[in-house]
C-alpha positions as CSV (number, residue, x, y, z in Angstrom):
1,M,-195.4,-93.2,84.1
2,Y,-192.8,-91.4,83.8
3,K,-191.5,-91.6,80.4
4,K,-187.8,-92.8,79.7
5,R,-185.6,-89.7,78.2
6,R,-182.8,-89.8,75.8
7,G,-179.9,-89.4,77.6
8,F,-181.0,-89.8,81.1
9,P,-179.0,-92.4,81.9
10,A,-176.1,-90.4,80.6
11,S,-176.6,-88.2,83.1
12,L,-177.3,-90.4,85.8
13,S,-173.7,-92.0,84.6
14,V,-172.1,-88.9,85.5
15,S,-173.5,-88.2,88.3
16,D,-172.5,-91.5,89.7
17,E,-169.3,-90.8,88.7
18,K,-169.2,-87.2,90.8
19,I,-170.6,-89.1,93.8
20,S,-167.4,-91.9,93.8
21,E,-165.1,-88.7,93.0
22,L,-166.4,-87.3,96.4
23,E,-166.1,-90.4,98.4
24,N,-162.7,-90.6,97.3
25,K,-161.7,-86.9,98.3
26,M,-163.9,-87.6,101.6
27,T,-161.9,-90.7,102.0
28,K,-159.0,-89.0,101.3
29,L,-159.8,-85.9,104.0
30,E,-160.9,-88.8,106.3
31,E,-157.2,-90.2,106.0
32,E,-155.5,-86.7,106.4
33,L,-157.9,-85.9,109.0
34,Y,-156.4,-89.2,110.9
35,K,-152.5,-88.4,110.2
36,Q,-153.6,-84.4,111.4
37,Q,-155.0,-85.9,114.8
38,A,-151.7,-88.5,115.1
39,I,-149.5,-85.1,114.2
40,K,-152.2,-83.5,116.8
41,E,-150.9,-85.7,119.7
42,E,-147.4,-86.2,118.8
43,T,-147.2,-82.8,119.5
44,K,-148.8,-82.7,123.0
45,E,-146.4,-85.5,124.1
46,L,-143.1,-83.6,123.0
47,I,-144.7,-80.5,124.6
48,A,-145.4,-82.7,127.7
49,K,-141.7,-83.8,127.1
50,V,-140.5,-80.1,127.3
51,Q,-142.7,-79.2,130.0
52,D,-140.9,-82.5,131.8
53,Y,-137.7,-81.6,130.8
54,D,-137.4,-77.8,132.1
55,E,-139.1,-78.9,135.3
56,L,-136.1,-81.1,135.5
57,K,-134.2,-78.7,134.9
58,I,-134.9,-76.5,137.6
59,S,-134.5,-79.8,139.8
60,I,-131.1,-79.9,139.0
61,Q,-130.6,-76.4,139.3
62,M,-131.9,-76.5,142.9
63,L,-130.2,-79.9,143.7
64,E,-126.7,-78.0,142.5
65,E,-127.7,-74.6,144.3
66,S,-128.3,-77.5,147.8
67,Y,-124.9,-79.2,147.0
68,L,-123.1,-75.9,146.5
69,Y,-124.8,-75.0,150.0
70,V,-123.8,-78.3,151.7
71,M,-120.3,-78.4,150.4
72,N,-119.7,-74.8,151.7
73,Q,-121.1,-76.0,155.2
74,N,-118.6,-78.5,155.2
75,Y,-115.9,-76.9,154.3
76,V,-116.8,-73.9,157.5
77,L,-117.2,-77.0,159.6
78,D,-113.9,-78.9,158.7
79,R,-111.5,-75.4,159.0
80,L,-113.7,-75.1,162.7
81,L,-113.2,-78.5,163.7
82,Q,-109.3,-78.1,162.4
83,H,-108.7,-74.9,164.4
84,T,-110.8,-76.0,167.8
85,T,-109.4,-80.1,167.7
86,S,-106.5,-82.3,166.7
87,F,-107.5,-85.5,165.1
88,K,-105.8,-88.9,164.9
89,T,-106.2,-91.5,162.7
90,A,-106.8,-95.2,163.7
91,M,-107.6,-99.0,163.3
92,L,-110.6,-99.6,165.9
93,N,-109.6,-103.5,166.6
94,S,-112.5,-103.8,169.3
95,A,-114.7,-102.4,171.6
96,K,-116.0,-103.1,175.1
97,L,-118.8,-102.4,177.8
98,K,-117.1,-100.6,181.1
99,D,-119.3,-99.6,183.2
100,D,-120.5,-95.9,182.5
101,S,-118.1,-95.9,179.2
102,L,-116.6,-97.3,176.0
103,S,-113.3,-99.2,175.9
104,I,-112.0,-98.9,172.2
105,N,-109.0,-100.5,171.3
106,I,-107.3,-99.1,168.8
107,T,-104.1,-99.5,166.7
108,Y,-103.1,-95.5,165.2
109,M,-102.2,-95.3,161.6
110,D,-101.0,-93.1,159.0
111,K,-102.5,-93.2,155.1
112,V,-99.7,-93.3,153.0
113,T,-99.6,-93.3,149.0
114,D,-98.7,-95.8,147.4
115,D,-99.1,-95.9,143.1
116,E,-98.4,-99.8,143.5
117,A,-101.2,-100.4,146.0
118,P,-104.9,-101.2,144.6
119,N,-106.3,-98.1,146.0
120,G,-103.3,-96.0,145.7
121,F,-102.5,-95.9,149.7
122,R,-101.6,-98.2,152.8
123,L,-102.1,-98.5,155.9
124,I,-99.0,-98.2,158.4
125,E,-98.7,-98.6,161.9
126,T,-97.1,-95.2,164.3
127,S,-95.4,-95.0,166.6
128,E,-97.9,-94.7,169.1
129,G,-98.9,-98.3,168.5
130,T,-102.0,-100.1,170.0
131,K,-103.9,-98.5,173.3
132,D,-107.2,-98.6,174.8
133,I,-109.2,-95.5,175.5
134,L,-112.3,-94.7,177.5
135,I,-114.9,-93.1,175.4
136,K,-117.5,-91.0,178.2
137,E,-121.5,-90.8,177.7
138,G,-122.4,-88.1,175.1
139,V,-119.4,-88.6,172.7
140,P,-121.1,-88.5,169.3
141,I,-120.0,-91.8,167.0
142,L,-120.4,-91.6,163.7
143,L,-119.8,-94.9,161.4
144,Q,-120.3,-95.9,157.7
145,E,-123.5,-97.5,156.9
146,N,-122.8,-97.6,153.7
147,P,-119.9,-95.6,151.7
148,G,-122.2,-92.7,151.3
149,M,-124.6,-92.7,154.6
150,L,-123.3,-92.0,158.1
151,M,-125.2,-92.8,160.8
152,E,-124.7,-91.8,164.5
153,A,-123.8,-95.5,166.4
154,T,-124.7,-96.8,169.7
155,W,-122.3,-98.2,172.1
156,E,-123.9,-101.8,171.5
157,H,-123.1,-101.1,167.8
158,V,-119.9,-100.2,168.1
159,V,-118.7,-102.8,170.1
160,D,-119.7,-105.2,167.2
161,H,-117.5,-102.4,164.5
162,R,-114.1,-102.6,162.9
163,G,-113.1,-99.5,160.9
164,F,-110.7,-97.2,160.1
165,L,-111.4,-94.1,162.3
166,Q,-110.9,-90.7,163.3
167,L,-110.8,-89.3,166.8
168,F,-111.0,-86.1,167.3
169,E,-109.6,-84.7,170.7
170,K,-109.7,-81.1,172.6
171,D,-107.9,-81.1,175.5
172,G,-106.3,-84.6,175.2
173,E,-109.8,-85.9,175.5
174,V,-111.5,-87.4,172.6
175,I,-114.6,-85.5,172.0
176,F,-116.0,-87.2,168.2
177,I,-115.5,-90.5,166.4
178,L,-115.9,-90.2,162.2
179,E,-115.8,-93.3,160.7
180,T,-113.6,-93.0,157.6
181,Y,-114.4,-95.1,154.2
182,I,-111.5,-96.8,152.8
183,P,-112.1,-98.0,149.2
């Protein structure tokens, strides 16, 4: 029906070239779009990390403030103890339950600086020597659960325990016992 004209195939090949050129450009644009999407995702991840970092900084600041508060409270309590009680250090040798009290056998000790000792000090027995002391009910006894954690101990727990103690006294009576960590 249609007559073939001269030059028609040539115009058709130009169209094929343009289509091919447009397809190449489209492919490049799609590749660029995928790259941009990847960059967008990376940017979202970085923004999330920055937000996490900012939240972490706020948490660290709050922890630092809490730490300072606890240290100040500790200082106040330490000063209060120093002015209202006296304390002696002792090694807990043994403990026994006796009626409504706890009998502890201790050896009074002093920590003496010693640069040649593995931990920088050594313990020496004082002139007070070894004694049995009765601890009345209600006297708080805090023992080390691990180097950074104290726990209030029951008398039954004390019976099975050995350690380096600070015995706080008021008017010659033990009112508080605290285990001291020895590295």
